[in-house]
Biopython code that builds the backbone (N, CA, C, O; Angstrom):
import numpy as np
from Bio.PDB.StructureBuilder import StructureBuilder

atoms = [
    (1, "MET", "N", (0.825, -1.196, 0.000)),
    (1, "MET", "CA", (0.000, 0.000, 0.000)),
    (1, "MET", "C", (0.866, 1.256, 0.000)),
    (1, "MET", "O", (0.462, 2.286, -0.541)),
    (2, "ALA", "N", (2.031, 1.182, 0.591)),
    (2, "ALA", "CA", (2.912, 2.351, 0.619)),
    (2, "ALA", "C", (3.302, 2.757, -0.795)),
    (2, "ALA", "O", (3.565, 3.931, -1.059)),
    (3, "GLU", "N", (3.338, 1.807, -1.683)),
    (3, "GLU", "CA", (3.732, 2.078, -3.061)),
    (3, "GLU", "C", (2.534, 2.355, -3.966)),
    (3, "GLU", "O", (2.678, 2.421, -5.187)),
    (4, "GLY", "N", (1.368, 2.513, -3.376)),
    (4, "GLY", "CA", (0.196, 2.893, -4.150)),
    (4, "GLY", "C", (-0.643, 1.757, -4.678)),
    (4, "GLY", "O", (-1.640, 1.995, -5.360)),
    (5, "LYS", "N", (-0.266, 0.524, -4.381)),
    (5, "LYS", "CA", (-1.035, -0.633, -4.848)),
    (5, "LYS", "C", (-1.205, -1.610, -3.701)),
    (5, "LYS", "O", (-0.293, -1.773, -2.890)),
    (6, "PRO", "N", (-2.348, -2.259, -3.618)),
    (6, "PRO", "CA", (-2.511, -3.286, -2.583)),
    (6, "PRO", "C", (-1.698, -4.523, -2.923)),
    (6, "PRO", "O", (-1.314, -4.719, -4.076)),
    (7, "PRO", "N", (-1.430, -5.365, -1.919)),
    (7, "PRO", "CA", (-0.715, -6.606, -2.225)),
    (7, "PRO", "C", (-1.478, -7.434, -3.264)),
    (7, "PRO", "O", (-2.701, -7.561, -3.195)),
    (8, "TYR", "N", (-0.767, -7.973, -4.190)),
    (8, "TYR", "CA", (-1.359, -8.790, -5.253)),
    (8, "TYR", "C", (-2.397, -8.008, -6.059)),
    (8, "TYR", "O", (-3.363, -8.584, -6.560)),
    (9, "GLY", "N", (-2.196, -6.710, -6.179)),
    (9, "GLY", "CA", (-3.138, -5.863, -6.906)),
    (9, "GLY", "C", (-3.192, -6.145, -8.395)),
    (9, "GLY", "O", (-4.104, -5.685, -9.082)),
    (10, "ASP", "N", (-2.234, -6.889, -8.896)),
    (10, "ASP", "CA", (-2.205, -7.182, -10.323)),
    (10, "ASP", "C", (-2.873, -8.509, -10.678)),
    (10, "ASP", "O", (-2.862, -8.916, -11.839)),
    (11, "ILE", "N", (-3.456, -9.185, -9.684)),
    (11, "ILE", "CA", (-4.160, -10.445, -9.972)),
    (11, "ILE", "C", (-5.628, -10.315, -9.553)),
    (11, "ILE", "O", (-6.009, -9.351, -8.889)),
    (12, "HIS", "N", (-6.426, -11.275, -9.941)),
    (12, "HIS", "CA", (-7.863, -11.253, -9.636)),
    (12, "HIS", "C", (-8.080, -11.164, -8.126)),
    (12, "HIS", "O", (-7.427, -11.885, -7.371)),
    (13, "PRO", "N", (-8.990, -10.288, -7.668)),
    (13, "PRO", "CA", (-9.210, -10.089, -6.229)),
    (13, "PRO", "C", (-9.542, -11.357, -5.444)),
    (13, "PRO", "O", (-9.096, -11.507, -4.306)),
    (14, "MET", "N", (-10.312, -12.263, -6.027)),
    (14, "MET", "CA", (-10.660, -13.491, -5.298)),
    (14, "MET", "C", (-9.420, -14.360, -5.078)),
    (14, "MET", "O", (-9.268, -14.986, -4.029)),
    (15, "ARG", "N", (-8.555, -14.388, -6.060)),
    (15, "ARG", "CA", (-7.308, -15.150, -5.916)),
    (15, "ARG", "C", (-6.414, -14.489, -4.866)),
    (15, "ARG", "O", (-5.769, -15.175, -4.073)),
    (16, "ALA", "N", (-6.381, -13.164, -4.866)),
    (16, "ALA", "CA", (-5.565, -12.429, -3.896)),
    (16, "ALA", "C", (-6.028, -12.698, -2.464)),
    (16, "ALA", "O", (-5.208, -12.832, -1.556)),
    (17, "ILE", "N", (-7.333, -12.774, -2.270)),
    (17, "ILE", "CA", (-7.880, -13.038, -0.927)),
    (17, "ILE", "C", (-7.338, -14.356, -0.376)),
    (17, "ILE", "O", (-7.052, -14.464, 0.816)),
    (18, "PHE", "N", (-7.200, -15.338, -1.229)),
    (18, "PHE", "CA", (-6.680, -16.631, -0.777)),
    (18, "PHE", "C", (-5.156, -16.634, -0.656)),
    (18, "PHE", "O", (-4.601, -17.397, 0.135)),
    (19, "MET", "N", (-4.484, -15.803, -1.421)),
    (19, "MET", "CA", (-3.028, -15.773, -1.382)),
    (19, "MET", "C", (-2.489, -15.034, -0.152)),
    (19, "MET", "O", (-1.456, -15.418, 0.396)),
    (20, "ILE", "N", (-3.175, -13.987, 0.279)),
    (20, "ILE", "CA", (-2.659, -13.152, 1.367)),
    (20, "ILE", "C", (-2.361, -13.956, 2.630)),
    (20, "ILE", "O", (-1.281, -13.792, 3.197)),
    (21, "PRO", "N", (-3.263, -14.815, 3.096)),
    (21, "PRO", "CA", (-2.933, -15.548, 4.325)),
    (21, "PRO", "C", (-1.934, -16.689, 4.146)),
    (21, "PRO", "O", (-1.339, -17.150, 5.120)),
    (22, "THR", "N", (-1.745, -17.147, 2.911)),
    (22, "THR", "CA", (-0.877, -18.313, 2.718)),
    (22, "THR", "C", (0.527, -17.968, 2.224)),
    (22, "THR", "O", (1.457, -18.752, 2.416)),
    (23, "LYS", "N", (0.687, -16.835, 1.606)),
    (23, "LYS", "CA", (1.994, -16.425, 1.068)),
    (23, "LYS", "C", (2.720, -15.545, 2.085)),
    (23, "LYS", "O", (2.084, -15.005, 2.991)),
    (24, "PRO", "N", (4.028, -15.392, 1.953)),
    (24, "PRO", "CA", (4.759, -14.477, 2.841)),
    (24, "PRO", "C", (4.267, -13.037, 2.655)),
    (24, "PRO", "O", (3.713, -12.705, 1.607)),
    (25, "PRO", "N", (4.463, -12.191, 3.655)),
    (25, "PRO", "CA", (4.037, -10.792, 3.512)),
    (25, "PRO", "C", (4.718, -10.134, 2.311)),
    (25, "PRO", "O", (5.829, -10.510, 1.938)),
    (26, "PRO", "N", (4.049, -9.155, 1.714)),
    (26, "PRO", "CA", (4.656, -8.487, 0.559)),
    (26, "PRO", "C", (5.904, -7.716, 0.973)),
    (26, "PRO", "O", (6.080, -7.353, 2.136)),
    (27, "SER", "N", (6.757, -7.479, -0.006)),
    (27, "SER", "CA", (7.954, -6.675, 0.241)),
    (27, "SER", "C", (7.915, -5.463, -0.679)),
    (27, "SER", "O", (7.097, -5.386, -1.596)),
    (28, "PHE", "N", (8.801, -4.529, -0.421)),
    (28, "PHE", "CA", (8.849, -3.321, -1.234)),
    (28, "PHE", "C", (9.518, -3.610, -2.565)),
    (28, "PHE", "O", (10.525, -4.315, -2.619)),
    (29, "ARG", "N", (8.959, -3.068, -3.636)),
    (29, "ARG", "CA", (9.553, -3.251, -4.967)),
    (29, "ARG", "C", (10.866, -2.481, -5.080)),
    (29, "ARG", "O", (11.818, -2.935, -5.714)),
    (30, "GLN", "N", (10.894, -1.300, -4.449)),
    (30, "GLN", "CA", (12.087, -0.453, -4.476)),
    (30, "GLN", "C", (12.446, -0.066, -3.033)),
    (30, "GLN", "O", (12.162, 1.052, -2.601)),
    (31, "PRO", "N", (13.059, -0.978, -2.302)),
    (31, "PRO", "CA", (13.335, -0.702, -0.883)),
    (31, "PRO", "C", (14.266, 0.483, -0.658)),
    (31, "PRO", "O", (14.266, 1.063, 0.428)),
    (32, "ASP", "N", (15.054, 0.853, -1.656)),
    (32, "ASP", "CA", (15.961, 1.993, -1.508)),
    (32, "ASP", "C", (15.213, 3.319, -1.366)),
    (32, "ASP", "O", (15.784, 4.306, -0.901)),
    (33, "LYS", "N", (13.942, 3.344, -1.764)),
    (33, "LYS", "CA", (13.155, 4.566, -1.652)),
    (33, "LYS", "C", (12.671, 4.820, -0.218)),
    (33, "LYS", "O", (12.175, 5.906, 0.082)),
    (34, "TRP", "N", (12.810, 3.834, 0.659)),
    (34, "TRP", "CA", (12.225, 3.895, 1.999)),
    (34, "TRP", "C", (13.321, 3.806, 3.054)),
    (34, "TRP", "O", (14.359, 3.176, 2.846)),
    (35, "SER", "N", (13.070, 4.446, 4.185)),
    (35, "SER", "CA", (14.048, 4.391, 5.273)),
    (35, "SER", "C", (14.034, 3.004, 5.912)),
    (35, "SER", "O", (13.008, 2.325, 5.894)),
    (36, "PRO", "N", (15.166, 2.579, 6.478)),
    (36, "PRO", "CA", (15.190, 1.285, 7.176)),
    (36, "PRO", "C", (14.185, 1.238, 8.329)),
    (36, "PRO", "O", (13.626, 0.181, 8.619)),
    (37, "GLU", "N", (13.954, 2.371, 8.983)),
    (37, "GLU", "CA", (12.976, 2.416, 10.088)),
    (37, "GLU", "C", (11.567, 2.153, 9.580)),
    (37, "GLU", "O", (10.791, 1.442, 10.220)),
    (38, "PHE", "N", (11.234, 2.734, 8.414)),
    (38, "PHE", "CA", (9.905, 2.514, 7.850)),
    (38, "PHE", "C", (9.722, 1.064, 7.435)),
    (38, "PHE", "O", (8.682, 0.462, 7.701)),
    (39, "ILE", "N", (10.733, 0.505, 6.785)),
    (39, "ILE", "CA", (10.661, -0.893, 6.359)),
    (39, "ILE", "C", (10.484, -1.808, 7.568)),
    (39, "ILE", "O", (9.697, -2.753, 7.526)),
    (40, "ASP", "N", (11.212, -1.528, 8.635)),
    (40, "ASP", "CA", (11.079, -2.339, 9.839)),
    (40, "ASP", "C", (9.694, -2.182, 10.461)),
    (40, "ASP", "O", (9.106, -3.166, 10.911)),
    (41, "PHE", "N", (9.167, -0.960, 10.492)),
    (41, "PHE", "CA", (7.833, -0.715, 11.043)),
    (41, "PHE", "C", (6.776, -1.500, 10.259)),
    (41, "PHE", "O", (5.917, -2.159, 10.845)),
    (42, "VAL", "N", (6.850, -1.421, 8.942)),
    (42, "VAL", "CA", (5.884, -2.152, 8.106)),
    (42, "VAL", "C", (6.027, -3.655, 8.338)),
    (42, "VAL", "O", (5.028, -4.369, 8.420)),
    (43, "SER", "N", (7.263, -4.133, 8.444)),
    (43, "SER", "CA", (7.482, -5.564, 8.709)),
    (43, "SER", "C", (6.846, -5.987, 10.028)),
    (43, "SER", "O", (6.270, -7.070, 10.125)),
    (44, "CYS", "N", (6.950, -5.134, 11.039)),
    (44, "CYS", "CA", (6.319, -5.435, 12.334)),
    (44, "CYS", "C", (4.798, -5.515, 12.209)),
    (44, "CYS", "O", (4.154, -6.327, 12.873)),
    (45, "CYS", "N", (4.241, -4.679, 11.365)),
    (45, "CYS", "CA", (2.778, -4.660, 11.162)),
    (45, "CYS", "C", (2.287, -5.864, 10.365)),
    (45, "CYS", "O", (1.134, -6.270, 10.511)),
    (46, "LEU", "N", (3.143, -6.437, 9.528)),
    (46, "LEU", "CA", (2.723, -7.498, 8.620)),
    (46, "LEU", "C", (2.957, -8.907, 9.145)),
    (46, "LEU", "O", (2.829, -9.876, 8.396)),
    (47, "VAL", "N", (3.299, -9.032, 10.423)),
    (47, "VAL", "CA", (3.446, -10.370, 11.004)),
    (47, "VAL", "C", (2.070, -11.014, 11.000)),
    (47, "VAL", "O", (1.116, -10.444, 11.528)),
    (48, "LYS", "N", (1.962, -12.180, 10.419)),
    (48, "LYS", "CA", (0.645, -12.800, 10.221)),
    (48, "LYS", "C", (0.021, -13.359, 11.490)),
    (48, "LYS", "O", (-1.190, -13.248, 11.683)),
    (49, "ASN", "N", (0.831, -13.958, 12.360)),
    (49, "ASN", "CA", (0.300, -14.551, 13.585)),
    (49, "ASN", "C", (0.058, -13.437, 14.612)),
    (49, "ASN", "O", (1.006, -12.773, 15.032)),
    (50, "PRO", "N", (-1.188, -13.229, 15.015)),
    (50, "PRO", "CA", (-1.494, -12.153, 15.967)),
    (50, "PRO", "C", (-0.732, -12.280, 17.289)),
    (50, "PRO", "O", (-0.427, -11.276, 17.933)),
    (51, "LYS", "N", (-0.430, -13.506, 17.683)),
    (51, "LYS", "CA", (0.307, -13.696, 18.938)),
    (51, "LYS", "C", (1.739, -13.183, 18.826)),
    (51, "LYS", "O", (2.331, -12.753, 19.816)),
    (52, "ASP", "N", (2.289, -13.230, 17.621)),
    (52, "ASP", "CA", (3.660, -12.783, 17.391)),
    (52, "ASP", "C", (3.747, -11.323, 16.958)),
    (52, "ASP", "O", (4.820, -10.722, 17.003)),
    (53, "ARG", "N", (2.621, -10.756, 16.541)),
    (53, "ARG", "CA", (2.582, -9.391, 16.018)),
    (53, "ARG", "C", (2.697, -8.384, 17.154)),
    (53, "ARG", "O", (2.185, -8.618, 18.248)),
    (54, "ALA", "N", (3.361, -7.276, 16.901)),
    (54, "ALA", "CA", (3.499, -6.205, 17.891)),
    (54, "ALA", "C", (2.129, -5.603, 18.207)),
    (54, "ALA", "O", (1.265, -5.494, 17.336)),
    (55, "SER", "N", (1.954, -5.219, 19.453)),
    (55, "SER", "CA", (0.703, -4.572, 19.852)),
    (55, "SER", "C", (0.715, -3.116, 19.388)),
    (55, "SER", "O", (1.755, -2.602, 18.975)),
    (56, "ALA", "N", (-0.430, -2.458, 19.456)),
    (56, "ALA", "CA", (-0.510, -1.043, 19.091)),
    (56, "ALA", "C", (0.417, -0.218, 19.979)),
    (56, "ALA", "O", (1.074, 0.703, 19.493)),
    (57, "SER", "N", (0.478, -0.529, 21.251)),
    (57, "SER", "CA", (1.365, 0.201, 22.167)),
    (57, "SER", "C", (2.826, 0.026, 21.767)),
    (57, "SER", "O", (3.602, 0.981, 21.793)),
    (58, "GLU", "N", (3.194, -1.197, 21.398)),
    (58, "GLU", "CA", (4.566, -1.449, 20.963)),
    (58, "GLU", "C", (4.873, -0.707, 19.658)),
    (58, "GLU", "O", (5.961, -0.155, 19.491)),
    (59, "LEU", "N", (3.921, -0.701, 18.754)),
    (59, "LEU", "CA", (4.126, 0.001, 17.486)),
    (59, "LEU", "C", (4.254, 1.506, 17.704)),
    (59, "LEU", "O", (5.036, 2.167, 17.020)),
    (60, "LEU", "N", (3.494, 2.048, 18.645)),
    (60, "LEU", "CA", (3.608, 3.483, 18.943)),
    (60, "LEU", "C", (4.974, 3.837, 19.516)),
    (60, "LEU", "O", (5.407, 4.986, 19.425)),
    (61, "ALA", "N", (5.650, 2.862, 20.104)),
    (61, "ALA", "CA", (6.979, 3.091, 20.662)),
    (61, "ALA", "C", (8.091, 2.833, 19.638)),
    (61, "ALA", "O", (9.270, 3.005, 19.949)),
    (62, "HIS", "N", (7.726, 2.428, 18.439)),
    (62, "HIS", "CA", (8.710, 2.126, 17.393)),
    (62, "HIS", "C", (9.453, 3.403, 17.007)),
    (62, "HIS", "O", (8.882, 4.494, 17.035)),
    (63, "VAL", "N", (10.725, 3.261, 16.648)),
    (63, "VAL", "CA", (11.565, 4.404, 16.279)),
    (63, "VAL", "C", (10.987, 5.180, 15.091)),
    (63, "VAL", "O", (11.133, 6.401, 15.037)),
    (64, "PHE", "N", (10.341, 4.511, 14.149)),
    (64, "PHE", "CA", (9.742, 5.204, 13.004)),
    (64, "PHE", "C", (8.685, 6.199, 13.474)),
    (64, "PHE", "O", (8.643, 7.332, 12.996)),
    (65, "ILE", "N", (7.839, 5.783, 14.402)),
    (65, "ILE", "CA", (6.800, 6.676, 14.927)),
    (65, "ILE", "C", (7.445, 7.773, 15.774)),
    (65, "ILE", "O", (7.031, 8.932, 15.720)),
    (66, "GLY", "N", (8.454, 7.403, 16.550)),
    (66, "GLY", "CA", (9.134, 8.380, 17.389)),
    (66, "GLY", "C", (9.820, 9.478, 16.595)),
    (66, "GLY", "O", (9.942, 10.606, 17.072)),
    (67, "ASN", "N", (10.267, 9.160, 15.395)),
    (67, "ASN", "CA", (10.948, 10.140, 14.551)),
    (67, "ASN", "C", (9.995, 10.927, 13.654)),
    (67, "ASN", "O", (10.437, 11.789, 12.894)),
    (68, "ALA", "N", (8.707, 10.645, 13.731)),
    (68, "ALA", "CA", (7.739, 11.298, 12.846)),
    (68, "ALA", "C", (7.696, 12.799, 13.120)),
    (68, "ALA", "O", (7.863, 13.248, 14.254)),
    (69, "LYS", "N", (7.471, 13.549, 12.064)),
    (69, "LYS", "CA", (7.336, 14.995, 12.178)),
    (69, "LYS", "C", (6.004, 15.323, 12.857)),
    (69, "LYS", "O", (5.098, 14.492, 12.914)),
    (70, "GLN", "N", (5.909, 16.531, 13.361)),
    (70, "GLN", "CA", (4.673, 16.987, 13.995)),
    (70, "GLN", "C", (3.552, 17.073, 12.951)),
    (70, "GLN", "O", (3.821, 17.366, 11.787)),
    (71, "PRO", "N", (2.304, 16.822, 13.352)),
    (71, "PRO", "CA", (1.201, 16.833, 12.380)),
    (71, "PRO", "C", (0.968, 18.199, 11.739)),
    (71, "PRO", "O", (0.372, 18.279, 10.665)),
    (72, "ASN", "N", (1.431, 19.280, 12.386)),
    (72, "ASN", "CA", (1.188, 20.590, 11.786)),
    (72, "ASN", "C", (1.909, 20.746, 10.444)),
    (72, "ASN", "O", (1.484, 21.548, 9.613)),
    (73, "ILE", "N", (2.987, 19.998, 10.218)),
    (73, "ILE", "CA", (3.669, 20.027, 8.922)),
    (73, "ILE", "C", (2.734, 19.486, 7.849)),
    (73, "ILE", "O", (2.641, 20.049, 6.759)),
    (74, "LEU", "N", (2.052, 18.407, 8.155)),
    (74, "LEU", "CA", (1.104, 17.823, 7.217)),
    (74, "LEU", "C", (-0.070, 18.774, 6.989)),
    (74, "LEU", "O", (-0.536, 18.928, 5.860)),
    (75, "CYS", "N", (-0.544, 19.404, 8.048)),
    (75, "CYS", "CA", (-1.653, 20.360, 7.912)),
    (75, "CYS", "C", (-1.274, 21.489, 6.964)),
    (75, "CYS", "O", (-2.090, 21.903, 6.140)),
    (76, "GLN", "N", (-0.047, 21.992, 7.069)),
    (76, "GLN", "CA", (0.413, 23.060, 6.186)),
    (76, "GLN", "C", (0.423, 22.577, 4.734)),
    (76, "GLN", "O", (0.006, 23.306, 3.834)),
    (77, "MET", "N", (0.894, 21.358, 4.506)),
    (77, "MET", "CA", (0.919, 20.821, 3.148)),
    (77, "MET", "C", (-0.495, 20.666, 2.595)),
    (77, "MET", "O", (-0.736, 20.937, 1.419)),
    (78, "ILE", "N", (-1.423, 20.233, 3.435)),
    (78, "ILE", "CA", (-2.818, 20.073, 2.999)),
    (78, "ILE", "C", (-3.414, 21.424, 2.637)),
    (78, "ILE", "O", (-4.105, 21.547, 1.626)),
    (79, "MET", "N", (-3.151, 22.434, 3.453)),
    (79, "MET", "CA", (-3.673, 23.777, 3.173)),
    (79, "MET", "C", (-3.110, 24.313, 1.851)),
    (79, "MET", "O", (-3.843, 24.912, 1.065)),
    (80, "GLU", "N", (-1.830, 24.104, 1.608)),
    (80, "GLU", "CA", (-1.221, 24.551, 0.350)),
    (80, "GLU", "C", (-1.840, 23.822, -0.839)),
    (80, "GLU", "O", (-2.106, 24.435, -1.873)),
    (81, "ALA", "N", (-2.068, 22.524, -0.698)),
    (81, "ALA", "CA", (-2.680, 21.751, -1.784)),
    (81, "ALA", "C", (-4.110, 22.223, -2.041)),
    (81, "ALA", "O", (-4.532, 22.313, -3.194)),
    (82, "ARG", "N", (-4.856, 22.525, -0.982)),
    (82, "ARG", "CA", (-6.225, 23.041, -1.154)),
    (82, "ARG", "C", (-6.219, 24.372, -1.885)),
    (82, "ARG", "O", (-7.054, 24.616, -2.757)),
    (83, "GLU", "N", (-5.273, 25.233, -1.525)),
    (83, "GLU", "CA", (-5.183, 26.539, -2.187)),
    (83, "GLU", "C", (-4.891, 26.375, -3.670)),
    (83, "GLU", "O", (-5.499, 27.050, -4.500)),
    (84, "ILE", "N", (-3.970, 25.488, -4.008)),
    (84, "ILE", "CA", (-3.653, 25.223, -5.409)),
    (84, "ILE", "C", (-4.877, 24.692, -6.136)),
    (84, "ILE", "O", (-5.176, 25.106, -7.256)),
    (85, "ARG", "N", (-5.578, 23.774, -5.489)),
    (85, "ARG", "CA", (-6.771, 23.181, -6.104)),
    (85, "ARG", "C", (-7.854, 24.229, -6.326)),
    (85, "ARG", "O", (-8.475, 24.267, -7.389)),
    (86, "GLU", "N", (-8.085, 25.084, -5.323)),
    (86, "GLU", "CA", (-9.095, 26.132, -5.468)),
    (86, "GLU", "C", (-8.734, 27.095, -6.588)),
    (86, "GLU", "O", (-9.609, 27.523, -7.339)),
    (87, "ASN", "N", (-7.460, 27.440, -6.709)),
    (87, "ASN", "CA", (-7.014, 28.320, -7.791)),
    (87, "ASN", "C", (-7.249, 27.667, -9.147)),
    (87, "ASN", "O", (-7.659, 28.337, -10.096)),
    (88, "GLN", "N", (-6.993, 26.361, -9.245)),
    (88, "GLN", "CA", (-7.221, 25.653, -10.499)),
    (88, "GLN", "C", (-8.703, 25.632, -10.848)),
    (88, "GLN", "O", (-9.073, 25.813, -12.008)),
    (89, "ILE", "N", (-9.553, 25.410, -9.844)),
    (89, "ILE", "CA", (-11.006, 25.388, -10.080)),
    (89, "ILE", "C", (-11.477, 26.758, -10.544)),
    (89, "ILE", "O", (-12.266, 26.855, -11.484)),
    (90, "GLN", "N", (-10.999, 27.828, -9.892)),
    (90, "GLN", "CA", (-11.378, 29.184, -10.290)),
    (90, "GLN", "C", (-10.915, 29.487, -11.704)),
    (90, "GLN", "O", (-11.644, 30.095, -12.487)),
    (91, "TRP", "N", (-9.688, 29.058, -12.031)),
    (91, "TRP", "CA", (-9.150, 29.299, -13.366)),
    (91, "TRP", "C", (-9.976, 28.554, -14.410)),
    (91, "TRP", "O", (-10.293, 29.099, -15.468)),
    (92, "ASN", "N", (-10.327, 27.277, -14.098)),
    (92, "ASN", "CA", (-11.141, 26.490, -15.025)),
    (92, "ASN", "C", (-12.526, 27.102, -15.195)),
    (92, "ASN", "O", (-13.038, 27.166, -16.313)),
    (93, "ASN", "N", (-13.133, 27.548, -14.112)),
    (93, "ASN", "CA", (-14.459, 28.173, -14.193)),
    (93, "ASN", "C", (-14.407, 29.480, -14.972)),
    (93, "ASN", "O", (-15.334, 29.778, -15.726)),
    (94, "ALA", "N", (-13.353, 30.263, -14.811)),
    (94, "ALA", "CA", (-13.212, 31.507, -15.562)),
    (94, "ALA", "C", (-13.090, 31.213, -17.051)),
    (94, "ALA", "O", (-13.625, 31.955, -17.875)),
    (95, "GLY", "N", (-12.393, 30.138, -17.404)),
    (95, "GLY", "CA", (-12.260, 29.750, -18.807)),
    (95, "GLY", "C", (-13.585, 29.341, -19.410)),
    (95, "GLY", "O", (-13.843, 29.616, -20.582)),
    (96, "LYS", "N", (-14.431, 28.687, -18.630)),
    (96, "LYS", "CA", (-15.742, 28.256, -19.127)),
    (96, "LYS", "C", (-16.643, 29.460, -19.370)),
    (96, "LYS", "O", (-17.429, 29.467, -20.317)),
    (97, "LYS", "N", (-16.532, 30.490, -18.511)),
    (97, "LYS", "CA", (-17.359, 31.687, -18.672)),
    (97, "LYS", "C", (-16.973, 32.450, -19.931)),
    (97, "LYS", "O", (-17.828, 33.022, -20.607)),
    (98, "ARG", "N", (-15.659, 32.456, -20.245)),
    (98, "ARG", "CA", (-15.192, 33.184, -21.435)),
    (98, "ARG", "C", (-15.513, 32.402, -22.717)),
    (98, "ARG", "O", (-15.595, 32.983, -23.799)),
    (99, "GLY", "N", (-15.686, 31.127, -22.589)),
    (99, "GLY", "CA", (-15.901, 30.299, -23.783)),
    (99, "GLY", "C", (-14.609, 29.615, -24.168)),
    (99, "GLY", "O", (-13.521, 30.084, -23.834)),
    (100, "HIS", "N", (-14.731, 28.539, -24.850)),
    (100, "HIS", "CA", (-13.561, 27.744, -25.196)),
    (100, "HIS", "C", (-12.765, 28.361, -26.342)),
    (100, "HIS", "O", (-11.553, 28.158, -26.422)),
    (101, "CYS", "N", (-13.407, 29.097, -27.212)),
    (101, "CYS", "CA", (-12.747, 29.667, -28.384)),
    (101, "CYS", "C", (-12.570, 31.153, -28.145)),
    (101, "CYS", "O", (-13.403, 31.959, -28.560)),
    (102, "GLN", "N", (-11.501, 31.510, -27.485)),
    (102, "GLN", "CA", (-11.299, 32.895, -27.100)),
    (102, "GLN", "C", (-10.994, 33.790, -28.304)),
    (102, "GLN", "O", (-11.241, 34.995, -28.255)),
    (103, "GLY", "N", (-10.475, 33.228, -29.354)),
    (103, "GLY", "CA", (-10.089, 34.037, -30.508)),
    (103, "GLY", "C", (-11.231, 34.321, -31.486)),
    (103, "GLY", "O", (-11.031, 35.003, -32.491)),
    (104, "MET", "N", (-12.411, 33.810, -31.199)),
    (104, "MET", "CA", (-13.525, 33.999, -32.139)),
    (104, "MET", "C", (-14.068, 35.418, -32.048)),
    (104, "MET", "O", (-14.150, 36.000, -30.966)),
    (105, "VAL", "N", (-14.429, 35.955, -33.183)),
    (105, "VAL", "CA", (-15.043, 37.279, -33.246)),
    (105, "VAL", "C", (-16.533, 37.053, -33.402)),
    (105, "VAL", "O", (-16.970, 36.306, -34.278)),
    (106, "GLY", "N", (-17.314, 37.705, -32.548)),
    (106, "GLY", "CA", (-18.727, 37.424, -32.643)),
    (106, "GLY", "C", (-19.489, 38.625, -32.624)),
    (106, "GLY", "O", (-20.717, 38.579, -32.696)),
]
sb = StructureBuilder()
sb.init_structure("model")
sb.init_model(0)
sb.init_chain("A")
sb.init_seg("    ")
for serial, (resi, resn, name, xyz) in enumerate(atoms, 1):
    if name == "N":
        sb.init_residue(resn, " ", resi, " ")
    sb.init_atom(name, np.array(xyz, "f"), 0.0, 1.0, " ", f" {name:<3s}", serial, name[0])
structure = sb.get_structure()
C-alpha cells in the first residue's frame, strides 16, 4: 500500500484473498526509496500470527513513529494543496465563462 497498490493488486481479487494468508508478507519493490525504520515498522505490522505481532502500544513506541514529524507540517501541506486546487477550479471556471474559443469574433 505504501507504493500505491494493494498486495497482489495485479491479480484477480478473489485469488488475492486466498493468497494473502498463505503467502509471505509483501515486500517493497524499491526498498531503496524507503528508510530502514519505515521498512522495519511495516514488517512489524505485517506479522501474520497475531500472537507474534506487535501490539498497538509497541508500534507506537517504534523508532519510526518516534521520529515522525509533527502533524502541523502535514496540515500546512494540505492547506497549500487546497489553495492550489481552489485556484485551479477558479481558473477552469473563468475559462468556461469566457468560452472555449477565445479568438472567435462574434
